[in-house]
N, C-alpha and C positions, 0 to 999 in steps of 0.2 A: 241156616246161618242168620244170626241177628247181631245188630250192634246199635248203640245209641251215641249220637254225636250232636254237638252244638249247632243250631241252625245258622247263626250268623257266621260262625267260624268256618263252617262248610261252604256257605255261599261265597264268602270272600275269597277262599282258595279256588273254588270253581270259576269264579269270575276272572281271577288272575290268569289261570291257565287256558281259559276258553279262547283267548286271543290267538292261540296257535291254530285253531281249527279254521280251515278254509270254508268259504260259502259253498264251493263245489268240490267234491272229493272223488278221486278215482275209485277208492274203496268205500262202500257204504258204511262200514264199521267205523271209519274215521270221522263220521258225524257224531260219534259218541265219546263219552268219557269212560275210561277203564277204571273200575273200583277194585282194589285188592285189599282184603282185610287179613292181617297176619299178626298173631300174638298181640292183639290190642292196638295195633297201629294201622290206620287207614291210609293207603297210598292211592292217589288219583292221578291218572295220566291223560294228557291230550296230545294228539299228534297230527301232522299233515304228511307223514311218511318221511320227510326230510328233517324236520325238527320235532323232537319229542320232549315235552315238559312234564315233569312229575313233581307232585307236592305230597307231603306227609302231614297228617293231623292225628293227634291222639283222640281216641274215642273214650267215652265215659265208661262204657262196659261193652263187652262183646261175648258172643257165644259161637265158637267155631271159626275156622278160617275158610276163605273162599274168594271167588272173583266173579265179576259180571260187568257187562257194559250197558250203559243207558244213554239214550239220545240227549245230547247236550242242551239243545234248545228247550226241550220239554222240562228237564229238571231245573234249569236256570230260571225259566219263567215261573215254575211252581214254587220255588224257594224265595223268589224275589220279595214277596209281600209278607213273608212269615217273620214276626218279631223274634227276638232272642228267646229260645226255649229248646229243650231236648227234642231231637227227632229220632224216632225208632225205625230202623230199616230192618225188614224181614224178607229174605229171599227164599222162595219155595222151590221145590224140586223141578217144577215145570217152568222155571225162570220167571215166575210171576213175582213182582216186587211190590211190597206193601210198605208205604211210608206213613207212619202215624205221628200226628202232632197234637197239640193241646185240645183243639176243638174239632178235629177232623182227621181225614186220612186220604191218601192218594193210592190208587192202584194202577200200575203200569207194567208193561212187559220189559224185562231185561233181555240182554242178548248174550249169546255164548262168547265168553272172553277169549277162547282159544284162537279165534280168527284175528285178534288184535295184533298188529305188527310189533315186534320187539325192537327196542333201540339197539343199534349196532354197538358192539364192544370195541374199545380202543385196542390197537395192536401193542405188542410187547415193547416196541420202540417209542411209545408215546412220551412226549415231553411233558413235564409237570411244572406248574408255576403257581405260587401263592401271592396274592396281593389283597389289599383292603378293598372292600366293596365300593367305598366312596372314591377311591383312586380310579377304579375301573369305570365307575359312573361318570366321573369328570372327563375321562378320556373319550368315552362314547358320546357324551353330551356335546363336547366341543367339535367332534368330527362328523357326527351322524348326518348333519344337514348337507355336507359336501359330497356325499356318495352319489354315484351316477345311476341312471336307468338305461344302460347301453347294452343292447343284445349282441352287438358285434364285439364288444370288449368287456366280457363278464367280470374280469378281475377288478374293474373300476366300480362294480356294484356292491362293494362292501367296505368294511373298515380293516385296514392292514395293521396287525399287531407285530411290531418289530422288537424282538426281545434280545437283549444283550446282558452280559454279566454286570454292566454298570447301570442300565436303565431300561425302561420300556417306552417305545414310541408308538402312538396311535396316529394313523395317517388315513386321510380320505381325499379323493379328488374326482372331479367329473370332467377334467380337461380344461375347464374355464377357471375354476377356483380349486385351491389346495389348502388343506389344513394339516399342520404337523404339531402334535401335542406330545412333548417329551416329558416324562415324569421320572424323577430320581427317587421317588418313594417306593418303587418296586423294581425288581430285576430278576433275571433268570440265572440258572447255573451255567448255561451255554448259549451260544447264538442260535436263535430259532425264530420262525415267523409263520403266521397263517393269516388268511383273509376270511373275516367273519361276514356272512351275508347280511343284508339290510334287515330282513325280517327277524332273525334271532337277536340282532343288535337292538332292535326296537323293543323286543320282549325283555331283554336284560335291562334296558334303560328304565322301563316301567317297574320292574321288580326290585332293582337295586336301589331305587329312590327311597324305599322303605327299610333298607337294610343298613346295619352298622358294623356287622362282623366281617369276616374274611371271605374271599372268593377263591376257590381252588379251580384252576384250569388244567385240564389234561387234553392233549391233542396229538394226532398222528397226521399222516398225509391226506386223509380223507374226512375225518370227523373230529369234533371237539366236544368235550364234556365240561360243563360249568356246574360246580356244586357250591351252594351256600345255604344258610340256615332255612330249613323248611322246603327247599326246592332243589332239583337238579335238572339240567337241560342238556340234551345231546343233539347236535345239529351237524348237518353236512357242510363242509367247508367249500369255498370257491377254489377250484384248482387252477393253477397257472402262475405265471411269473409277474409279480407286481412291478410297475415301472420304477425306475431309479428316481425316487422323489427328491433326493438331495441335489441331483444334477440340475434340476429346473429352478431351484431357489437361488435368486441373485445374492451374491455375497457382499457386494459393496455398492449399493445404490447411493449416489452422491447427494441426492435431494431429500431432505428430511423435514417433515411437518409434524408438529404435535397439536392434536385437535381434541376439543371436548367431545366425547363420544355421543352423549345424548343430544347435544345441540346439532351435531353432524347428522344423526339419524333423523331428527325432526325436520331439518332443512331438506334432506334428500326426499323424505316422504312428501313434503309440500311441493317441491319443484318437479319431482318425477311424474306428478299428475299430468303435467303438460308435455311429457316426452312422447315420442312415437310409440303407439301401443305395440307395434311389431318388434321394436328394438329395445325399448326402455332405456335409451342412451341418455346419460347425463354427462355434462362436461365440467371438469374441475379446473379452475384457473388459480394457480398459486403464485403470489408475489407480495413482497413487503408486509409480511405478517398478516396477510388476509387470504381467505379462500372464497372464491366466487363459484357457486354452483348454478349451472344454467341448463335449460332443456328447451327443445322446441319440437313442434309437430307441424311440418310444412304443409301436409295435406289439409289440416284444419286451421292453419294460420294462427296457432296458439304458441305461446312461449312464456317462460318464467325464469327469473334469476334471483339469487339471494346471496348476500355477502356477509361474512362475519369474521371475527378476529381469530387467528391461530398463531402458533409460533413457527414462522418460516422466514428465513433470510437468504435462501439460495437464489439462483437465477429464476426469472419468471418462466413458468411453463404451463402448458395446458395438456390435459389427458382425458380420455373418455372411458367411462365404465358403464356396465349394465347396472342400473339402479337397484334392481331387485337382488342381484348378487351381492352388491356392496352393503346393502341394508342387512342381508342375511349374515354377512361376516361380522358387521358391527354388533348385531344383536347377540352373537355368540361369544362376545368378549365381555367380561364383567367389570373391567377397570373403568375409572371415571374418564381417563384420557387415553387416546391411542396414538401410536406413532405410525405414520405412513412414509415409507421410503420409496423413491422413484428414481428411474434412470432417464428414460426418454419416453415419448408418447407411444412407442411401439413395443415396449418391454413391460413385463409384469410389475405391478406394485405389490409391496409387502406391507402387511398390517400386523402390528402386535401391540399388546397392552403396555402402557408405561409402567404399571406395577404388575409384575408377574405373580401368580399365586405361588405359595411356598413350595419350593423344590420342583417347580414346573417351568417349562420353556415352551410357550405357545406362540405359533407363528401362522399367519394366514396369507395366502398369495392369491391375487386376482389378475387375470389377463385383461389387457385394455381392449377397447373397441376403437375402430378407426374414426377419426373426426373428419368431417367434410371440409372444414376450413383450416 
């Protein structure tokens, strides 16, 4: 079996799917890429047994169909320094693989592809949804940072896709912060939902950033399949009941401040340097169209405060937040100004952009920290 393929085209596809492969695998074959050549199309697969990512690339010419596996690190390192040129692959009967390029050749041993695990097929009851790649990317980008790493509550370790006939809502929470990103640019035929684990969400985030077409999602109770131009990914879903996220979002916080987002982030970064390393607590004091951010570390007798103008004419109030969480939230909003609504120092603050993106409703929630004074 022989085929000829572009060196840079092949390397970019291998690099994209190689992120699936774990550094340590239960099955040795999972350290490898699976190559399948069929009727002039080369399919390459990488898997960690729970997530399987396959990409297709057209070959320049081919002689025969077949399949083999080859160690991912070896072939990635070998192709990294080869400039754009045709590569000729030749697989011999004893699984010896010969790769020829302009000024040289590589000899390595392929592996029997029969041992490579197959991605599970979806059940007959699978739900199907179509949406734009960019809409999916926006939903994943806004929520990904808020997912948890909680062994006791695995349902929190992924992004919740809540699909209705009117819209699709992307939700993530770690118990301290919550993001709800509703888009009206996509919808389902019926009510359905699934929880996408963090690793496949990260893979989608990287791949969809280069895509402009449509994304097709099919899912049943155990697995989901994502198909878009040049790639398809099958992954195991997180099973369990996602918390009722709408019940924790305050509906009528009376205190409302409009703040310049970039100025807020910069001030938080400066002041949080002087907060306690263990808590990262900063105090926000709102009164008379000003916001004062302060922090102190009693153990090292250091403190800092900074005041700047915002739009706020409610009752004076103070509230404490973890600076790193608040900065994360502000960094994942794109509008120039943000609105923060508050109730009292013990209840969650809600942050959302002054200017929502078209046909989107983005809301972020952050639980406060206790203030000593």
